[in-house]
N, C-alpha and C positions, 0 to 999 in steps of 0.2 A: 343532720339528724333527720329522723323520719317524720316525727309529729311535733306539733306545738305542745306546750305544757298543758293547755286546756283541751287538747284533742281527746276523743273517746271513741271506742269501737262503734261502728254503725250497725249494732245488733240490738233488736228489741229485747228487753228484759222479760223473763218468764216468771211471773209471781209465784212464789212458793217452790221454785225449782231448786234453789240452793238451800242447804240446811244451815250452814254458817260459814264464816271466813275469819281469818286471823293473820296477823304478822308473826312470823317465827324466825328463829336463827338456826342455821344449819352449820355443821362442821364438815369440811372436806378431809380427805385422807392425808393431805399435807398439813393439816392443822388450821387451815384458813376458816374463819368464821364469817358468814355472810348472811345478809337479810333475804327473806323470801316471804311471799304472800300465798296463803293456801285458801282454797275454796272447796267446800265439800258438798256433794249432791244430796238432795233429799231422797232421790231414788237412784242409787248407784247402778251403773251398767257393768261394773267390774273392770273398767278401764281408767287410765289416768293419763294426764298430759302435762308435759313440762313446757312452760311458756318462756321464750327467750326474747328479751326486749331489744330495742334498737340501741344505738351507741350510748344513750344516756343511762342505761341500766334500769333498774326497777323504778317505775313511777305509776301514776294513777291509771293511765291507759291500760296497762297490762294487768293491774289489779282488777279493773272492770272486766277485762277479757277473761281472766281466770274465773270470775263469777258467772260469765255467760256460758263457759264450758261446764261449770258445775250444774247449771240449770238444765243442761241436756244430758246429765248423768255421768259426767267425768269428774273424778278427783283431779283438781288442777293445782299446780304450783308455779308461780312466776318468780324468777330468781334475779338477784342483783349480780353484777359482774365485779364490783369494786371493793369488796370486803378487805382485800389485801392492802389497798392504798387509801381508801376513803372511809373505812370503818363501817359501822352499822347504822341503821335508822333511816328515816325519811329525809329526802332532800328537796328543796324548793326549786323554782324555775331559775334561780340565780346560780345553781350548781354548775361549775365548769367541768364537764366530763372529759375534756380533751386530754389533759395530762394523765388522767387515770386510764383512759382507753389505750394510750400509748404504752402503758405498763402492763396491760393484760398479756397473757401468754396462752398458747394453745394447750399447754399442759395444765395450767391453772383452770382454764375453762372446762377442760375434760374432767378434772377432779370435782369441780363444782356441779357439773351436770350429772356426774355419777352419783354424787351425794343426794341430789334432788330425786333421781330415779330410785335410789335406795329408800328414800323417805316414802315415796308413793307405794312402794312394795311392802312397807312396814305396816304394823297394825294401826299406828297413829295416822299414817298417810292413806289408808283405805285398802291395804292389801291387794293392790290392783293386779290383774292377771295379764292385761295388755297395756302396752306403753306407747304413747305417741309424743311427738314434740312438734312445736310450732314456733317460728321465729319471724322477725321482721327486719329488713335491711341487714345490718351486721348480724342480728340474730337469725335472719333467714339463711344466711351462709352457714352459720353454726348449726342450725337445725338440719340442713342437708348432711352435715358432717356427723351428726349424732348417730346416724345409721351405720357409721364405720367405727364407733367408739367401743363396741363390744358391750353395750349396756342393755341389749335386748329390745331395741326399738322396733315396734311392728310397723309404724308409719311415721315419716317425717314430712312436715309441711313447711315450705318456705315462701314467704311473701317478699318479692323483690330482693332476694339475697344474691350477692355477687357469686356466680357459679364458676368463674374462671379467674386466673391471675393470682398474684401474691397479695397478701394483706399484712399490715404492720403488726398485727397480733401474732404473726407467724403461722396462722392457720393455713393448712394446705387448700388448694383449689378443689372444690367438690367434684368437678369434672375429671380431675386426675385420680380420684379415689373411687371412681364408679365401680370398679371391679371388686371393691371391698364392702359395698353396700349390702346390708342385711335388712330386709323389710322393704316397704314400698315408699315411693317418693311422690309428693304432690308439689309442683312448683307453679307459683302464680306470679305473673309479671305484667308490667304495663308497657304497651307498645310505644308510649310517648315518654318513657323513662330515659332521661338524658344521660344517666350514669351507667346503665346496663344495655349495651347495644344488642340488637336482635341476633347478631352473629354469635355472641357469647351464650345466649339462650339456646341457639341451635347447636352449638358445640356441646353444651351440657346434655341436651336431649340425645344427641347422637352417641355420646359416651355411655349414657344409661342404656340405650338400645343395644349397643355393641356388647355391653356387659350382661345383657339379659335381665336387667332390673325391671320389676313391675313399677310403672310410673305413669304419671299424667302431667304434662306441661301445658299450661294455659297462658296465653298472652291476650290481654284485653287491648284492642288496637289503639284507642285514644286515651287510655289511662296513664297518668304520670306516676312517678315514684310516690309512694305514700298515699295512694288514692283511697285506701281503706280507712276512712276517717268520717265521723259523723258530721264534721264541719264542711266536708266536700260534697255539697248538695248536688252538684252536677254529675257526680259519680255514684249517686245513691243506688241506681239500678245495677251498676257494675259491682258495687260492694255487696248487694244482695245476692247476685249471682255467685260471687266468690265465696260468700258464707255458705251458700247451698253446696258448692263444690267441696268445701271443707267438711261439712256434715256428711255428705255422701261418701267421701273418702273414708272417714272414720266408721260410719255405719256399715259400709260394705265389708270392712275387715273384721268388725265385731260379728257380723252375720256369718262370715266365712269360718271364723273360729268356733262359733256356736254350732255350726253344721258339720264340723270336722269329726 
């Protein structure tokens, strides 16, 4: 898994930036009901973001992250993956995600992400005009793939998401679907990540280049997997740089749309 249960995003809170937040239940096109956490901005930018957690599904780290995005003007929704097998509601640190992760399917993930995107475009979700996704680890891989799901993603951001090879969820490799990407890609990786070799990151970047996809791939040389964590003091500067990259990526696309 990416983070400890008590980990939190290494992002300072902006007082008064978020209007409110709440736990909600969404329904997918296949009838699945799943938990989600929404955060609404005090000063909306007109954009929204779907937050895709690591292998444990929805927990406090991603709820906090949704609030940080609301503070910079985005309607944010963080979703759970396990409504079909684990039901609704909060789960503690004792939750064994392993059997539930093994029962996820790419079709189910696509249906749930589509429901989250539809929510953000609804009146209740903020009626957003531009849509972004961000994910971590397992969610990072899925975030890259959201740009191929036909849900109108303007930009997809993946932190240390596996870009190549098979996955037990049946999700395709992002590098193999580069020609289907709609929107821009920001990929953030750690050079000391023992699970994602530099060759896999290079293959992903080459696939995006060959497909003519607008992208930025960043590798922080000494950073491990899951470095983006308030508890990882030794990577505070790296985390700060990564958050700056995320904000610039989103702001540049908002500015481009405003000037179009």
